[in-house]
Backbone atoms as SQL, in Angstrom:
CREATE TABLE atoms (id INTEGER PRIMARY KEY, chain TEXT, resi INTEGER, resn TEXT, atom TEXT, x REAL, y REAL, z REAL);
INSERT INTO atoms VALUES
  (1, 'A', 1, 'UNK', 'N', -70.334, -49.660, 14.188),
  (2, 'A', 1, 'UNK', 'CA', -69.612, -50.984, 15.879),
  (3, 'A', 1, 'UNK', 'C', -68.045, -50.742, 15.983),
  (4, 'A', 2, 'UNK', 'N', -67.937, -50.374, 17.274),
  (5, 'A', 2, 'UNK', 'CA', -66.488, -50.678, 17.230),
  (6, 'A', 2, 'UNK', 'C', -65.685, -51.844, 17.270),
  (7, 'A', 3, 'UNK', 'N', -64.553, -51.920, 16.111),
  (8, 'A', 3, 'UNK', 'CA', -63.947, -53.214, 15.943),
  (9, 'A', 3, 'UNK', 'C', -63.809, -54.023, 17.367),
  (10, 'A', 4, 'UNK', 'N', -63.807, -55.178, 17.261),
  (11, 'A', 4, 'UNK', 'CA', -63.655, -56.074, 18.280),
  (12, 'A', 4, 'UNK', 'C', -64.258, -56.588, 19.179),
  (13, 'A', 5, 'UNK', 'N', -65.140, -55.317, 19.777),
  (14, 'A', 5, 'UNK', 'CA', -66.436, -55.835, 20.629),
  (15, 'A', 5, 'UNK', 'C', -67.212, -57.065, 20.792),
  (16, 'A', 6, 'UNK', 'N', -67.089, -57.029, 21.922),
  (17, 'A', 6, 'UNK', 'CA', -68.412, -58.694, 22.094),
  (18, 'A', 6, 'UNK', 'C', -69.023, -59.016, 21.753),
  (19, 'A', 7, 'UNK', 'N', -70.049, -58.161, 21.323),
  (20, 'A', 7, 'UNK', 'CA', -71.447, -58.170, 20.663),
  (21, 'A', 7, 'UNK', 'C', -71.497, -58.616, 19.256),
  (22, 'A', 8, 'UNK', 'N', -70.438, -57.896, 19.101),
  (23, 'A', 8, 'UNK', 'CA', -69.972, -57.975, 17.322),
  (24, 'A', 8, 'UNK', 'C', -70.739, -58.951, 16.168),
  (25, 'A', 9, 'UNK', 'N', -70.317, -60.178, 16.879),
  (26, 'A', 9, 'UNK', 'CA', -70.454, -61.216, 15.916),
  (27, 'A', 9, 'UNK', 'C', -72.282, -61.661, 16.070),
  (28, 'A', 10, 'UNK', 'N', -72.858, -60.986, 17.419),
  (29, 'A', 10, 'UNK', 'CA', -74.122, -61.620, 17.716),
  (30, 'A', 10, 'UNK', 'C', -75.272, -60.647, 16.626),
  (31, 'A', 11, 'UNK', 'N', -74.737, -59.130, 16.927),
  (32, 'A', 11, 'UNK', 'CA', -75.174, -57.848, 15.936),
  (33, 'A', 11, 'UNK', 'C', -74.945, -58.407, 14.058),
  (34, 'A', 12, 'UNK', 'N', -73.779, -59.074, 13.823),
  (35, 'A', 12, 'UNK', 'CA', -73.693, -59.384, 12.508),
  (36, 'A', 12, 'UNK', 'C', -74.437, -60.674, 12.052),
  (37, 'A', 13, 'UNK', 'N', -75.072, -61.552, 13.120),
  (38, 'A', 13, 'UNK', 'CA', -75.940, -62.500, 12.668),
  (39, 'A', 13, 'UNK', 'C', -77.296, -62.150, 12.417),
  (40, 'A', 14, 'UNK', 'N', -77.377, -61.692, 13.559),
  (41, 'A', 14, 'UNK', 'CA', -79.180, -60.976, 13.710),
  (42, 'A', 14, 'UNK', 'C', -79.655, -60.147, 12.226),
  (43, 'A', 15, 'UNK', 'N', -78.648, -59.145, 12.317),
  (44, 'A', 15, 'UNK', 'CA', -78.636, -58.339, 10.756),
  (45, 'A', 15, 'UNK', 'C', -78.530, -59.425, 9.512),
  (46, 'A', 16, 'UNK', 'N', -77.510, -60.685, 9.745),
  (47, 'A', 16, 'UNK', 'CA', -77.489, -61.383, 8.419),
  (48, 'A', 16, 'UNK', 'C', -79.139, -62.068, 7.850),
  (49, 'A', 17, 'UNK', 'N', -79.415, -62.124, 9.424),
  (50, 'A', 17, 'UNK', 'CA', -80.875, -63.059, 9.389),
  (51, 'A', 17, 'UNK', 'C', -82.005, -62.110, 9.098),
  (52, 'A', 18, 'UNK', 'N', -81.550, -60.687, 8.988),
  (53, 'A', 18, 'UNK', 'CA', -82.908, -59.495, 8.450),
  (54, 'A', 18, 'UNK', 'C', -83.600, -59.582, 10.088),
  (55, 'A', 19, 'UNK', 'N', -82.859, -60.319, 11.485),
  (56, 'A', 19, 'UNK', 'CA', -83.999, -59.867, 12.375),
  (57, 'A', 19, 'UNK', 'C', -83.890, -58.425, 13.040),
  (58, 'A', 20, 'UNK', 'N', -82.676, -57.807, 12.921),
  (59, 'A', 20, 'UNK', 'CA', -82.427, -56.541, 12.812),
  (60, 'A', 20, 'UNK', 'C', -81.913, -55.733, 12.026),
  (61, 'A', 21, 'UNK', 'N', -82.283, -54.515, 11.560),
  (62, 'A', 21, 'UNK', 'CA', -80.940, -53.952, 10.738),
  (63, 'A', 21, 'UNK', 'C', -80.502, -52.365, 11.545),
  (64, 'A', 22, 'UNK', 'N', -79.625, -51.604, 10.911),
  (65, 'A', 22, 'UNK', 'CA', -79.063, -50.098, 11.441),
  (66, 'A', 22, 'UNK', 'C', -79.963, -49.588, 11.300),
  (67, 'A', 23, 'UNK', 'N', -79.881, -48.307, 11.752),
  (68, 'A', 23, 'UNK', 'CA', -80.431, -47.070, 11.356),
  (69, 'A', 23, 'UNK', 'C', -79.714, -46.520, 10.437),
  (70, 'A', 24, 'UNK', 'N', -79.100, -47.126, 9.722),
  (71, 'A', 24, 'UNK', 'CA', -78.489, -46.267, 8.331),
  (72, 'A', 24, 'UNK', 'C', -77.700, -47.528, 7.824),
  (73, 'A', 25, 'UNK', 'N', -77.219, -47.463, 6.753),
  (74, 'A', 25, 'UNK', 'CA', -76.278, -48.168, 5.949),
  (75, 'A', 25, 'UNK', 'C', -74.656, -48.269, 6.883),
  (76, 'A', 26, 'UNK', 'N', -74.368, -46.733, 7.421),
  (77, 'A', 26, 'UNK', 'CA', -73.473, -46.824, 8.007),
  (78, 'A', 26, 'UNK', 'C', -73.053, -47.224, 9.397),
  (79, 'A', 27, 'UNK', 'N', -74.498, -47.289, 10.108),
  (80, 'A', 27, 'UNK', 'CA', -74.697, -46.722, 11.686),
  (81, 'A', 27, 'UNK', 'C', -75.711, -47.958, 11.992),
  (82, 'A', 28, 'UNK', 'N', -75.429, -48.437, 13.157),
  (83, 'A', 28, 'UNK', 'CA', -75.701, -49.530, 13.740),
  (84, 'A', 28, 'UNK', 'C', -77.158, -48.871, 14.579),
  (85, 'A', 29, 'UNK', 'N', -76.535, -48.148, 15.103),
  (86, 'A', 29, 'UNK', 'CA', -77.379, -47.639, 16.406),
  (87, 'A', 29, 'UNK', 'C', -77.054, -48.323, 18.191),
  (88, 'A', 30, 'UNK', 'N', -75.491, -48.814, 18.242),
  (89, 'A', 30, 'UNK', 'CA', -74.775, -49.013, 19.658),
  (90, 'A', 30, 'UNK', 'C', -75.008, -47.831, 20.330),
  (91, 'A', 31, 'UNK', 'N', -75.749, -48.504, 21.832),
  (92, 'A', 31, 'UNK', 'CA', -75.367, -47.346, 22.664),
  (93, 'A', 31, 'UNK', 'C', -76.800, -46.817, 22.622),
  (94, 'A', 32, 'UNK', 'N', -78.016, -46.705, 21.570),
  (95, 'A', 32, 'UNK', 'CA', -79.155, -46.348, 21.760),
  (96, 'A', 32, 'UNK', 'C', -80.154, -47.459, 22.300),
  (97, 'A', 33, 'UNK', 'N', -81.080, -46.010, 22.532),
  (98, 'A', 33, 'UNK', 'CA', -82.238, -47.137, 23.379),
  (99, 'A', 33, 'UNK', 'C', -83.056, -47.763, 22.506),
  (100, 'A', 34, 'UNK', 'N', -83.231, -49.227, 22.510),
  (101, 'A', 34, 'UNK', 'CA', -84.416, -49.591, 22.191),
  (102, 'A', 34, 'UNK', 'C', -85.555, -49.527, 22.675),
  (103, 'A', 35, 'UNK', 'N', -86.455, -49.343, 21.747),
  (104, 'A', 35, 'UNK', 'CA', -88.076, -49.005, 22.129),
  (105, 'A', 35, 'UNK', 'C', -88.641, -49.913, 22.151),
  (106, 'A', 36, 'UNK', 'N', -89.849, -49.413, 22.584),
  (107, 'A', 36, 'UNK', 'CA', -91.059, -50.626, 22.768),
  (108, 'A', 36, 'UNK', 'C', -91.309, -51.288, 21.069),
  (109, 'A', 37, 'UNK', 'N', -91.433, -50.215, 19.921),
  (110, 'A', 37, 'UNK', 'CA', -91.656, -50.249, 18.748),
  (111, 'A', 37, 'UNK', 'C', -90.741, -50.892, 18.172),
  (112, 'A', 38, 'UNK', 'N', -89.726, -50.917, 18.468),
  (113, 'A', 38, 'UNK', 'CA', -88.243, -51.601, 17.460),
  (114, 'A', 38, 'UNK', 'C', -88.451, -52.941, 18.093),
  (115, 'A', 39, 'UNK', 'N', -88.519, -53.051, 19.487),
  (116, 'A', 39, 'UNK', 'CA', -88.872, -54.528, 20.312),
  (117, 'A', 39, 'UNK', 'C', -89.854, -55.031, 19.322),
  (118, 'A', 40, 'UNK', 'N', -90.839, -54.731, 19.226),
  (119, 'A', 40, 'UNK', 'CA', -92.030, -55.441, 18.411),
  (120, 'A', 40, 'UNK', 'C', -91.582, -55.066, 17.516),
  (121, 'A', 41, 'UNK', 'N', -91.229, -54.612, 16.581),
  (122, 'A', 41, 'UNK', 'CA', -90.827, -55.404, 15.506),
  (123, 'A', 41, 'UNK', 'C', -89.645, -55.808, 15.000),
  (124, 'A', 42, 'UNK', 'N', -88.985, -56.666, 15.867),
  (125, 'A', 42, 'UNK', 'CA', -87.917, -57.402, 16.024),
  (126, 'A', 42, 'UNK', 'C', -88.706, -58.757, 16.540),
  (127, 'A', 43, 'UNK', 'N', -89.680, -59.090, 17.630),
  (128, 'A', 43, 'UNK', 'CA', -90.118, -59.770, 17.737),
  (129, 'A', 43, 'UNK', 'C', -90.957, -60.560, 16.551),
  (130, 'A', 44, 'UNK', 'N', -91.811, -59.394, 15.979),
  (131, 'A', 44, 'UNK', 'CA', -92.775, -60.139, 14.524),
  (132, 'A', 44, 'UNK', 'C', -91.816, -61.116, 13.576),
  (133, 'A', 45, 'UNK', 'N', -90.626, -60.385, 13.534),
  (134, 'A', 45, 'UNK', 'CA', -89.930, -60.890, 12.693),
  (135, 'A', 45, 'UNK', 'C', -89.311, -62.443, 13.025),
  (136, 'A', 46, 'UNK', 'N', -88.912, -62.442, 14.484),
  (137, 'A', 46, 'UNK', 'CA', -88.366, -63.762, 14.374),
  (138, 'A', 46, 'UNK', 'C', -89.550, -64.650, 14.739),
  (139, 'A', 47, 'UNK', 'N', -90.954, -64.008, 15.377),
  (140, 'A', 47, 'UNK', 'CA', -92.274, -65.026, 15.068),
  (141, 'A', 47, 'UNK', 'C', -92.510, -65.728, 13.426),
  (142, 'A', 48, 'UNK', 'N', -92.351, -64.504, 13.016),
  (143, 'A', 48, 'UNK', 'CA', -92.789, -64.484, 11.186),
  (144, 'A', 48, 'UNK', 'C', -91.476, -65.680, 10.744),
  (145, 'A', 49, 'UNK', 'N', -90.564, -65.273, 10.707),
  (146, 'A', 49, 'UNK', 'CA', -89.397, -66.416, 10.609),
  (147, 'A', 49, 'UNK', 'C', -89.458, -67.829, 11.013),
  (148, 'A', 50, 'UNK', 'N', -89.683, -67.819, 12.069),
  (149, 'A', 50, 'UNK', 'CA', -89.971, -69.051, 12.675),
  (150, 'A', 50, 'UNK', 'C', -91.537, -69.722, 12.694),
  (151, 'A', 51, 'UNK', 'N', -92.314, -69.144, 11.824),
  (152, 'A', 51, 'UNK', 'CA', -93.545, -69.970, 11.634),
  (153, 'A', 51, 'UNK', 'C', -94.479, -70.052, 12.509),
  (154, 'A', 52, 'UNK', 'N', -94.569, -68.852, 13.597),
  (155, 'A', 52, 'UNK', 'CA', -95.174, -69.007, 14.588),
  (156, 'A', 52, 'UNK', 'C', -96.545, -68.849, 14.697),
  (157, 'A', 53, 'UNK', 'N', -97.753, -69.262, 14.598),
  (158, 'A', 53, 'UNK', 'CA', -99.073, -69.256, 14.500),
  (159, 'A', 53, 'UNK', 'C', -99.351, -68.908, 16.256),
  (160, 'A', 54, 'UNK', 'N', -100.120, -67.421, 15.876),
  (161, 'A', 54, 'UNK', 'CA', -100.635, -67.167, 17.260),
  (162, 'A', 54, 'UNK', 'C', -102.408, -66.818, 17.306),
  (163, 'A', 55, 'UNK', 'N', -103.051, -67.058, 18.537),
  (164, 'A', 55, 'UNK', 'CA', -104.254, -66.495, 17.744),
  (165, 'A', 55, 'UNK', 'C', -104.543, -64.931, 18.504),
  (166, 'A', 56, 'UNK', 'N', -105.223, -64.717, 18.087),
  (167, 'A', 56, 'UNK', 'CA', -105.826, -63.470, 17.901),
  (168, 'A', 56, 'UNK', 'C', -106.811, -62.999, 19.932),
  (169, 'A', 57, 'UNK', 'N', -106.386, -62.233, 20.350),
  (170, 'A', 57, 'UNK', 'CA', -107.150, -62.321, 21.551),
  (171, 'A', 57, 'UNK', 'C', -107.326, -60.478, 22.093),
  (172, 'A', 58, 'UNK', 'N', -106.086, -60.065, 21.903),
  (173, 'A', 58, 'UNK', 'CA', -106.012, -58.929, 23.022),
  (174, 'A', 58, 'UNK', 'C', -106.407, -58.071, 21.709),
  (175, 'A', 59, 'UNK', 'N', -107.070, -56.950, 22.217),
  (176, 'A', 59, 'UNK', 'CA', -107.441, -55.422, 21.513),
  (177, 'A', 59, 'UNK', 'C', -107.170, -54.244, 21.614),
  (178, 'A', 60, 'UNK', 'N', -105.711, -54.333, 22.471),
  (179, 'A', 60, 'UNK', 'CA', -105.137, -53.092, 23.388),
  (180, 'A', 60, 'UNK', 'C', -104.738, -52.191, 21.988),
  (181, 'A', 61, 'UNK', 'N', -105.234, -50.897, 22.694),
  (182, 'A', 61, 'UNK', 'CA', -104.761, -49.552, 21.840),
  (183, 'A', 61, 'UNK', 'C', -103.925, -48.826, 23.146),
  (184, 'A', 62, 'UNK', 'N', -102.586, -48.611, 22.535),
  (185, 'A', 62, 'UNK', 'CA', -102.080, -47.377, 23.832),
  (186, 'A', 62, 'UNK', 'C', -102.315, -46.252, 23.357),
  (187, 'A', 63, 'UNK', 'N', -101.837, -45.668, 24.921),
  (188, 'A', 63, 'UNK', 'CA', -102.264, -44.249, 25.004),
  (189, 'A', 63, 'UNK', 'C', -101.438, -43.560, 23.890),
  (190, 'A', 64, 'UNK', 'N', -100.281, -43.876, 23.280),
  (191, 'A', 64, 'UNK', 'CA', -99.279, -43.298, 22.674),
  (192, 'A', 64, 'UNK', 'C', -99.065, -43.618, 21.613),
  (193, 'A', 65, 'UNK', 'N', -100.435, -44.357, 21.095),
  (194, 'A', 65, 'UNK', 'CA', -100.380, -45.235, 19.556),
  (195, 'A', 65, 'UNK', 'C', -100.393, -44.169, 18.453),
  (196, 'A', 66, 'UNK', 'N', -100.255, -42.207, 18.721),
  (197, 'A', 66, 'UNK', 'CA', -100.166, -41.740, 17.371),
  (198, 'A', 66, 'UNK', 'C', -98.743, -41.563, 17.243),
  (199, 'A', 67, 'UNK', 'N', -98.199, -41.761, 18.453),
  (200, 'A', 67, 'UNK', 'CA', -96.704, -41.330, 18.236),
  (201, 'A', 67, 'UNK', 'C', -95.769, -42.936, 17.637),
  (202, 'A', 68, 'UNK', 'N', -96.571, -43.984, 17.392),
  (203, 'A', 68, 'UNK', 'CA', -96.102, -45.228, 16.816),
  (204, 'A', 68, 'UNK', 'C', -95.149, -45.013, 15.295),
  (205, 'A', 69, 'UNK', 'N', -94.160, -45.050, 14.938),
  (206, 'A', 69, 'UNK', 'CA', -93.773, -44.683, 13.958),
  (207, 'A', 69, 'UNK', 'C', -94.199, -45.627, 12.724),
  (208, 'A', 70, 'UNK', 'N', -93.976, -45.401, 11.617),
  (209, 'A', 70, 'UNK', 'CA', -95.194, -46.050, 10.517),
  (210, 'A', 70, 'UNK', 'C', -94.089, -47.547, 10.384),
  (211, 'A', 71, 'UNK', 'N', -93.339, -47.462, 10.500),
  (212, 'A', 71, 'UNK', 'CA', -92.226, -48.869, 9.926),
  (213, 'A', 71, 'UNK', 'C', -92.403, -49.689, 10.996),
  (214, 'A', 72, 'UNK', 'N', -93.135, -48.922, 12.505),
  (215, 'A', 72, 'UNK', 'CA', -93.491, -50.343, 13.725),
  (216, 'A', 72, 'UNK', 'C', -95.467, -50.535, 13.675),
  (217, 'A', 73, 'UNK', 'N', -95.756, -49.365, 13.236),
  (218, 'A', 73, 'UNK', 'CA', -97.386, -49.891, 13.234),
  (219, 'A', 73, 'UNK', 'C', -98.174, -51.156, 12.620),
  (220, 'A', 74, 'UNK', 'N', -97.631, -52.085, 12.027),
  (221, 'A', 74, 'UNK', 'CA', -98.251, -53.493, 11.810),
  (222, 'A', 74, 'UNK', 'C', -97.784, -54.086, 13.499),
  (223, 'A', 75, 'UNK', 'N', -96.163, -54.230, 13.605),
  (224, 'A', 75, 'UNK', 'CA', -95.922, -55.028, 14.420),
  (225, 'A', 75, 'UNK', 'C', -96.159, -54.829, 15.855),
  (226, 'A', 76, 'UNK', 'N', -96.676, -53.772, 16.118),
  (227, 'A', 76, 'UNK', 'CA', -97.405, -53.379, 17.593),
  (228, 'A', 76, 'UNK', 'C', -98.376, -53.908, 17.763),
  (229, 'A', 77, 'UNK', 'N', -99.032, -53.343, 16.580),
  (230, 'A', 77, 'UNK', 'CA', -100.694, -53.884, 16.394),
  (231, 'A', 77, 'UNK', 'C', -100.539, -55.317, 17.047),
  (232, 'A', 78, 'UNK', 'N', -99.602, -55.892, 16.340),
  (233, 'A', 78, 'UNK', 'CA', -99.937, -57.494, 16.286),
  (234, 'A', 78, 'UNK', 'C', -99.508, -58.030, 17.234),
  (235, 'A', 79, 'UNK', 'N', -98.381, -57.472, 17.893),
  (236, 'A', 79, 'UNK', 'CA', -97.370, -58.080, 19.655),
  (237, 'A', 79, 'UNK', 'C', -98.888, -57.625, 20.882),
  (238, 'A', 80, 'UNK', 'N', -99.600, -56.478, 20.505),
  (239, 'A', 80, 'UNK', 'CA', -100.796, -56.376, 21.028),
  (240, 'A', 80, 'UNK', 'C', -101.951, -56.914, 20.895),
  (241, 'A', 81, 'UNK', 'N', -102.087, -57.400, 19.706),
  (242, 'A', 81, 'UNK', 'CA', -103.265, -58.274, 19.731),
  (243, 'A', 81, 'UNK', 'C', -103.335, -59.609, 19.801),
  (244, 'A', 82, 'UNK', 'N', -102.084, -59.925, 19.666),
  (245, 'A', 82, 'UNK', 'CA', -101.976, -61.705, 19.593),
  (246, 'A', 82, 'UNK', 'C', -101.285, -62.239, 21.082),
  (247, 'A', 83, 'UNK', 'N', -101.554, -63.229, 21.417),
  (248, 'A', 83, 'UNK', 'CA', -101.294, -64.369, 22.619),
  (249, 'A', 83, 'UNK', 'C', -101.161, -65.749, 22.177),
  (250, 'A', 84, 'UNK', 'N', -99.838, -66.283, 22.725),
  (251, 'A', 84, 'UNK', 'CA', -99.564, -67.747, 22.048),
  (252, 'A', 84, 'UNK', 'C', -100.254, -68.613, 22.429),
  (253, 'A', 85, 'UNK', 'N', -100.698, -69.625, 21.631),
  (254, 'A', 85, 'UNK', 'CA', -101.681, -70.135, 21.993),
  (255, 'A', 85, 'UNK', 'C', -101.240, -71.599, 22.757);
């Protein structure tokens, strides 16, 4: 991450809280596309951290389900399956 950029403190705070992680130990991924599966992982971490209980309602299956990375499968399934109470 470039030194002195306006978003550096936000990235550090989100990283310190384990809500987001970089693409490696040396690279955060600034400028890269945030995918739907990445967003699902972040949202699941936020909900889990805040102990938000959600009610199972939706059983949506995505047409591109086979393309979801292993690290995101649980989070994508959870975000498709749950709606806020």
